[in-house]
C-alpha positions in Angstrom: -57.2 -5.3 56.7 -59.5 -3.6 54.4 -63.3 -3.4 56.8 -65.0 -1.5 53.8 -65.1 -5.3 52.4 -66.6 -6.9 55.7 -69.7 -9.0 54.8 -72.3 -9.4 56.8 -72.2 -12.5 59.4 -73.4 -15.4 57.7 -73.2 -19.1 58.6 -70.9 -21.2 57.4 -72.4 -24.1 55.4 -69.3 -26.0 54.3 -67.9 -29.1 56.2 -66.0 -28.4 59.3 -64.5 -30.2 62.4 -67.3 -31.0 65.4 -65.7 -29.5 68.7 -64.6 -31.6 71.4 -65.2 -32.0 75.0 -62.5 -33.4 77.8 -63.1 -35.4 80.9 -59.1 -36.0 81.8 -57.0 -36.1 84.9 -54.9 -33.4 85.6 -52.6 -32.9 88.5 -54.0 -36.0 90.0 -57.5 -34.5 89.6 -60.0 -36.8 87.8 -62.6 -35.3 85.6 -65.7 -37.4 84.6 -66.9 -37.1 81.2 -69.9 -35.1 81.2 -73.4 -36.9 80.5 -73.5 -35.3 76.9 -70.0 -37.0 75.9 -71.3 -39.8 77.9 -74.5 -40.3 75.8 -72.8 -39.7 72.8 -70.3 -42.3 73.3 -72.8 -44.9 74.3 -74.4 -44.0 71.0 -71.6 -44.5 69.1 -70.5 -47.5 71.2 -67.1 -46.1 72.6 -66.6 -47.1 76.0 -66.2 -44.3 78.6 -64.4 -45.7 81.9 -64.5 -43.9 85.3 -61.8 -42.3 86.2 -59.5 -42.5 82.7 -58.2 -39.6 81.3 -60.3 -39.1 78.2 -59.8 -36.9 75.2 -62.3 -37.0 72.5 -62.6 -34.9 69.2 -66.0 -34.9 66.8 -66.2 -34.3 63.6 -68.6 -34.4 60.5 -68.8 -34.2 56.9 -70.5 -35.4 53.5 -68.4 -38.2 53.3 -66.9 -40.5 56.4 -63.3 -40.1 55.7 -64.0 -36.6 56.2 -65.7 -36.6 59.1 -63.2 -38.8 60.5 -60.6 -36.4 59.6 -61.9 -33.4 61.1 -62.9 -35.6 64.1 -58.9 -36.1 64.6 -58.6 -32.6 64.0 -60.8 -31.5 67.0 -58.9 -34.2 69.0 -55.6 -32.7 68.6 -57.0 -29.2 68.9 -58.4 -30.5 72.1 -55.1 -31.7 73.4 -53.2 -28.9 72.2 -55.4 -26.2 74.4 -54.6 -28.4 77.6 -50.6 -28.4 76.2 -50.8 -24.4 76.0 -52.3 -24.3 79.5 -50.0 -26.4 81.2 -46.9 -24.4 79.5 -48.2 -21.1 80.6 -48.6 -22.2 84.2 -44.8 -23.1 83.8 -43.8 -20.1 82.2 -45.5 -18.1 85.2 -43.5 -20.4 87.7 -40.1 -19.3 86.0 -39.8 -23.1 84.6 -38.9 -23.3 80.7 -38.9 -26.9 79.1 -37.7 -27.2 75.8 -41.0 -29.0 74.8 -42.4 -25.9 74.7 -40.8 -25.1 71.5 -41.7 -28.1 69.8 -45.2 -28.1 70.3 -46.2 -24.9 68.0 -49.7 -26.3 67.0 -51.7 -29.0 67.0 -50.2 -30.5 63.8 -47.3 -31.1 65.9 -48.8 -33.4 68.2 -48.3 -37.2 67.6 -51.6 -39.3 67.8 -51.7 -42.7 68.6 -54.2 -45.3 69.8 -56.9 -43.2 68.2 -60.4 -45.0 68.3 -62.4 -43.5 65.9 -66.1 -44.6 65.0 -69.1 -42.9 64.1 -72.4 -42.9 62.2 -74.6 -41.4 59.2 -77.8 -39.1 59.5 -79.2 -38.2 56.5 -76.7 -36.8 54.2 -74.0 -35.9 57.2 -71.3 -38.4 58.7 -70.8 -37.8 62.3 -67.2 -39.1 63.7 -66.0 -39.6 67.1 -62.2 -39.8 67.8 -61.2 -41.0 71.1 -57.7 -40.9 73.1 -58.0 -42.4 76.1 -55.2 -43.6 79.0 -56.2 -46.7 79.7 -55.9 -47.7 76.1 -53.3 -45.4 74.4 -51.0 -44.3 77.6 -49.1 -47.8 77.2 -48.7 -46.8 73.3 -46.9 -43.4 74.2 -44.7 -45.1 77.0 -43.7 -48.0 74.4 -42.6 -45.5 72.1 -40.8 -43.2 74.6 -38.7 -46.5 75.4 -37.9 -47.1 71.4 -36.8 -43.5 71.2 -34.6 -43.6 74.4 -33.2 -46.8 72.9 -32.3 -44.8 69.4 -30.8 -42.5 71.2 -28.9 -44.5 73.2 -27.4 -46.0 69.9 -26.4 -42.7 68.4 -25.0 -42.1 71.5 -22.4 -45.1 71.3 -21.6 -44.0 67.7 -21.0 -40.1 67.9 -17.7 -40.1 69.6 -16.3 -42.7 66.9 -16.8 -40.5 63.6 -16.1 -37.1 62.3 -16.9 -35.1 59.5 -20.2 -35.3 57.4 -21.0 -38.7 59.2 -20.7 -36.8 62.6 -23.1 -34.2 61.1 -25.8 -36.7 59.9 -25.8 -38.2 63.3 -26.2 -35.4 65.3 -29.3 -34.2 62.5 -30.7 -37.7 63.3 -30.2 -37.4 67.1 -31.8 -33.7 67.2 -34.6 -35.2 65.3 -35.3 -38.2 67.8 -35.0 -35.4 70.8 -37.8 -33.6 68.7 -40.2 -36.6 68.5 -39.2 -37.6 72.2 -40.5 -34.5 73.8 -43.5 -34.4 72.0 -44.7 -38.0 72.7 -43.9 -37.3 76.2 -46.2 -34.0 76.1 -48.9 -36.3 74.7 -48.3 -38.5 77.6 -48.3 -36.0 80.5 -51.2 -34.9 79.0 -52.8 -38.7 79.7 -51.7 -38.7 83.4 -48.1 -39.7 83.0 -45.9 -37.9 85.3 -42.6 -40.0 85.9 -41.2 -40.3 82.3 -37.7 -38.6 82.3 -36.7 -35.6 79.9 -34.7 -37.0 76.9 -30.8 -37.8 77.5 -29.6 -34.5 75.8 -31.3 -31.0 75.1 -32.3 -29.6 71.5 -29.8 -26.8 72.1 -26.7 -28.6 73.3 -27.3 -30.7 70.0 -27.7 -27.7 67.9 -24.7 -25.8 69.3 -22.5 -29.0 68.1 -23.9 -29.0 64.7 -23.5 -25.5 64.0 -19.8 -25.9 65.1 -19.4 -28.2 62.0 -21.2 -26.0 59.6 -19.5 -23.0 57.9 -22.1 -19.6 58.0 -24.0 -19.3 54.6 -23.5 -16.1 53.0 -26.7 -16.1 50.7 -30.4 -17.3 51.8 -29.9 -19.2 48.4 -27.2 -21.5 49.8 -29.3 -21.5 53.1 -32.1 -23.0 51.1 -29.9 -25.7 49.5 -28.5 -26.8 52.8 -32.4 -26.8 54.4 -33.8 -28.4 51.3 -31.2 -31.3 50.8 -32.6 -34.8 51.3 -35.9 -33.6 51.4 -37.5 -36.0 48.3 -41.1 -35.8 50.3 -44.0 -35.0 47.6 -46.9 -32.8 48.4 -45.3 -30.9 51.1 -46.3 -27.5 52.0 -43.4 -25.3 53.0 -44.6 -22.5 56.3 -42.6 -19.2 56.8 -39.8 -19.3 58.8 -40.9 -17.8 62.2 -38.8 -15.7 64.6 -38.4 -18.0 67.6 -40.9 -16.7 70.7 -43.0 -14.9 67.8 -46.4 -15.5 65.6 -45.2 -13.0 63.5 -44.3 -13.4 59.8 -41.2 -11.1 58.6 -39.8 -10.5 55.4 -36.8 -12.8 56.0 -39.3 -15.5 56.7 -41.1 -15.2 53.9 -38.4 -14.9 51.7 -36.9 -18.2 53.1 -40.0 -20.1 52.4 -40.1 -19.0 49.1 -36.4 -19.8 48.4 -36.8 -23.7 49.9 -40.3 -23.7 48.5 -38.7 -23.4 44.7 -36.6 -26.7 45.3 -39.1 -29.1 46.6 -42.4 -30.6 45.6 -44.6 -28.6 47.3 -48.8 -27.4 47.2 -50.6 -24.0 47.7 -52.3 -25.0 51.0 -51.4 -26.8 54.1 -54.9 -28.8 53.9 -53.5 -30.2 50.5 -50.1 -31.4 52.0 -49.2 -35.2 52.9 -46.4 -33.2 54.9 -45.8 -29.9 56.5 -42.0 -28.4 56.5 -41.9 -26.2 59.7 -38.8 -23.6 60.7 -38.1 -21.1 63.1 -34.8 -19.0 63.7 -33.0 -17.6 66.4 -31.4 -14.4 66.1 -28.1 -13.9 68.1 -25.4 -11.0 67.9 -23.8 -11.8 64.6 -25.7 -14.9 62.9 -29.4 -16.2 62.3 -29.6 -19.7 63.2 -32.5 -21.5 61.1 -34.2 -24.9 61.8 -36.6 -26.7 59.6 -38.8 -29.7 60.6 -40.2 -32.2 58.5 -43.7 -33.5 59.8 -45.6 -36.4 58.7 -49.7 -36.0 59.0 -49.5 -38.0 62.3 -47.3 -34.9 63.9 -43.7 -37.1 63.9 -40.8 -35.5 63.1 -39.1 -36.8 60.2 -36.2 -35.0 59.7 -34.5 -32.1 60.9 -32.1 -29.6 59.1 -30.3 -26.6 60.0 -28.3 -23.8 58.9 -26.6 -20.7 60.2 -27.0 -17.4 58.5 -24.1 -15.2 58.1 -24.9 -11.3 58.3 -24.6 -10.6 54.9 -27.2 -13.3 54.1 -30.0 -11.4 56.0 -29.0 -7.6 56.5 -31.3 -6.6 54.0 -34.7 -8.2 55.1 -36.8 -7.4 58.2 -35.7 -10.2 60.2 -36.9 -9.0 64.2 -40.4 -9.3 64.8 -41.7 -5.4 65.2 -44.6 -6.4 67.7 -42.8 -9.0 69.9 -44.0 -7.0 73.4 -47.4 -7.0 72.1 -47.7 -10.8 70.7 -46.3 -11.9 73.9 -49.1 -9.6 75.9 -51.5 -10.8 73.6 -50.7 -15.1 73.5 -49.4 -15.5 77.2 -52.4 -13.5 79.0 -55.3 -15.8 76.7 -58.0 -17.7 78.7 -57.9 -21.3 77.9 -60.1 -24.1 78.5 -61.0 -27.6 77.2 -64.6 -27.8 78.3 -65.7 -24.4 77.3 -63.5 -23.5 74.1 -63.7 -20.9 71.3 -61.6 -21.2 67.9 -60.8 -19.0 65.3 -59.6 -20.0 62.1 -59.3 -18.4 58.3 -59.9 -20.4 54.9 -56.2 -20.2 54.5 -55.4 -22.1 58.3 -54.3 -20.2 61.3 -50.6 -20.9 61.2 -48.0 -18.7 60.6 -50.5 -16.3 58.5 -48.7 -14.0 55.8 -51.5 -12.3 53.4 -49.8 -10.1 50.6 -51.6 -7.1 49.4 -55.3 -7.9 47.6 -54.8 -11.2 49.1 -58.8 -12.4 50.3 -59.6 -14.5 53.7 -62.4 -15.4 55.1 -62.4 -15.5 58.9 -64.4 -18.4 61.0 -65.2 -18.9 64.6 -66.5 -22.1 66.3 -67.7 -22.5 69.9 -67.9 -26.2 71.8 -71.4 -24.6 74.0 -73.9 -22.3 73.6 -73.0 -18.9 74.4 -72.1 -15.7 72.9 -68.9 -14.2 71.7 -67.5 -10.7 70.6 -64.4 -10.1 68.8 -61.9 -7.0 69.6 -59.3 -6.4 66.5 -55.6 -5.1 67.5 -54.1 -3.0 64.4 -49.7 -2.7 65.0 -48.7 -0.9 62.0 -46.0 1.5 61.7 -48.6 4.3 60.6 -51.4 2.8 62.5 -52.0 1.5 66.3 -55.3 1.0 67.9 -58.1 -1.5 69.2 -61.6 -1.8 67.9 -64.7 -3.9 68.1 -65.8 -5.8 65.2 -69.4 -5.3 64.0 -70.8 -9.1 63.9 -74.5 -7.9 62.5 -77.2 -5.5 62.3 -78.3 -5.4 66.1 -78.8 -1.9 68.0 -76.2 -0.4 70.3 -74.0 -3.0 71.6 -75.7 -5.6 70.0 -74.0 -5.3 67.0 -70.8 -6.3 68.5 -72.3 -9.8 69.9 -73.2 -13.2 68.2 -75.2 -15.4 70.1 -74.3 -19.2 69.3 -77.3 -21.4 69.7 -77.6 -25.3 70.3 -77.9 -26.0 66.6 -74.7 -23.7 65.7 -72.6 -25.1 68.3 -69.3 -27.2 67.1 -70.0 -25.8 63.3 -68.3 -22.8 61.9 -69.8 -19.3 62.0 -68.1 -16.7 59.2 -67.5 -13.3 60.3 -67.2 -12.6 56.5 -64.7 -11.9 53.7 -61.7 -9.3 54.1 -58.6 -8.2 51.7 -55.4 -7.6 52.7 -54.7 -3.7 51.6 -52.5 -0.8 52.9 -51.0 0.1 55.1 -49.3 -3.4 56.0 -48.2 -4.7 59.2 -49.1 -6.8 62.1 -53.0 -7.2 62.9 -54.9 -9.7 65.3 -58.1 -10.5 66.4 -59.1 -11.7 70.1 -62.6 -13.9 70.2 -63.9 -13.6 73.9 -66.9 -16.2 74.5 -68.9 -16.6 77.6 -71.8 -18.5 78.3 -73.7 -15.6 79.9 -74.1 -12.5 77.9 -71.5 -9.8 77.6 -73.3 -7.0 76.8 -72.9 -5.1 80.2 -69.0 -5.8 80.1 -67.9 -4.8 76.6 -64.9 -2.8 76.3 -65.7 1.0 76.2 -65.9 2.3 72.7 -66.3 5.6 70.0 -67.1 5.5 66.7 -64.8 7.3 64.4 -66.8 8.4 61.7 -63.3 8.6 59.5 -62.6 5.1 59.4 -66.1 3.9 59.9 -64.8 1.7 63.2 -65.6 1.7 66.8 -62.2 2.4 69.0 -61.5 0.8 72.2 -57.9 2.4 72.6 -55.3 4.4 70.6 -53.0 1.8 71.5 -53.1 -2.2 70.8 -51.4 -3.1 74.0 -54.1 -0.9 75.9 -56.7 -2.6 74.0 -55.7 -6.2 75.4 -55.4 -5.1 78.6 -58.6 -3.3 78.6 -60.5 -6.5 77.1 -58.9 -9.0 79.6 -60.0 -6.2 82.7 -63.6 -7.2 81.5 -63.8 -10.9 81.1 -66.0 -12.7 83.7 -64.7 -14.6 86.4 -65.2 -18.4 85.8 -67.4 -19.8 88.3 -67.9 -23.3 88.6 -71.0 -23.4 90.9 -72.8 -20.9 89.0 -71.9 -22.7 86.1 -70.3 -19.0 84.5 -67.9 -20.2 81.9 -65.6 -18.0 79.6 -62.9 -18.8 76.9 -60.7 -16.5 74.6 -58.4 -17.4 71.4 -56.5 -15.5 69.0 -55.1 -15.0 65.6 -52.2 -13.1 64.7 -51.1 -12.6 61.1 -49.0 -10.4 58.9 -50.2 -8.5 55.8 -47.4 -7.0 53.5 -46.9 -5.7 49.4 -46.4 -8.1 46.9 -42.5 -9.3 47.2 -40.1 -9.1 45.1 -39.1 -12.8 43.8 
């Protein structure tokens, strides 16, 4: 990003979602909703049952519908934080679940049985979205029962058909499996530990579909296969992402463009009624591409699969260049549902690709008063380093730290606008937050007059390790909290169409 265009820190005054606080049961340990959440719940007429698993999101906006939308987004974000925490624990134990690859963002999470209520204060509307296990868990379990019956019904037909009919049934089956694993994931967050996995794995069904398909020799043909039968209006198409990576490649960009030309699309995710999200898996002699159509509630409506022959992709960059750095940055991240920091852009936070001269605004939000600082990591062919981002005009180390007071809690704070410029490649921002002043824990840094940056390390991997080594230790007795979030994006020259 072009840091010469960095703007002074300023408050973001547009509407933005309120944060959320969670009181929930995890591994049979019950957390009670805190007094603040309980007070707000009483104020809004929302019940808080002691011992229940409750997840809450707050939102504000100039209209009631907008504040409700923001509250639902905050609720989904709160659940996603816990989902990622559980996946991290599983990965450390060596236990991999297919649902880890199904739930990639809050937009993938289906929310049912959510109670929304609110009030108006002055010109602003405040809303609360509440997902409570006492009222919602039975809905998820009923949905799982329905999906199991639908899967069983397909099983009864699948051995009786061939050709295009078999392909259609297998496509429906993999859509149902995706749905099942998503509902099962949320049910687990609400305290249900006995829901069995789907009767089939996604991998096994995908292999059967691929066995029926010829390899597509061009991206244009792959785009036709992927977009076939997708008639949804107001659709946003994401770049296809390499499985296990947050980096947008040249191949992913081109696939997005090829697919989008065949569909009725919008320019930004927030304008869309449906999302079309893709990922691809690289094998020795092919690339397996999968796209899923999602509605606004996170339900998987359709699944499309294509297998690319080498001649379709060999002229594009398809291998993520920073996979080891990507894993280091994301797998070691500290997340917490009761003290959370979020990082976003005015163009969303998922699958970010910026072309030359694109302008983007960076935004931070915290769910409690506290401090944060930002470490930037650059992983490019011509550059590889980490640096501290200046957030204000303070003296010494204070220029890197921003304090979020009570009035700023759950509101978006702008870090300024940036412009994508050469050299291009992968960049990431790592936000570290704490409720105690981190001025003594900032990574060592030096000023570089040539770039105007405060370098933390001459290698991004080293920069991540240095930053994580200095994070505060969580201490419930002394009320010490810390949290972290990261945002990865790719910049590139304008691509020929």
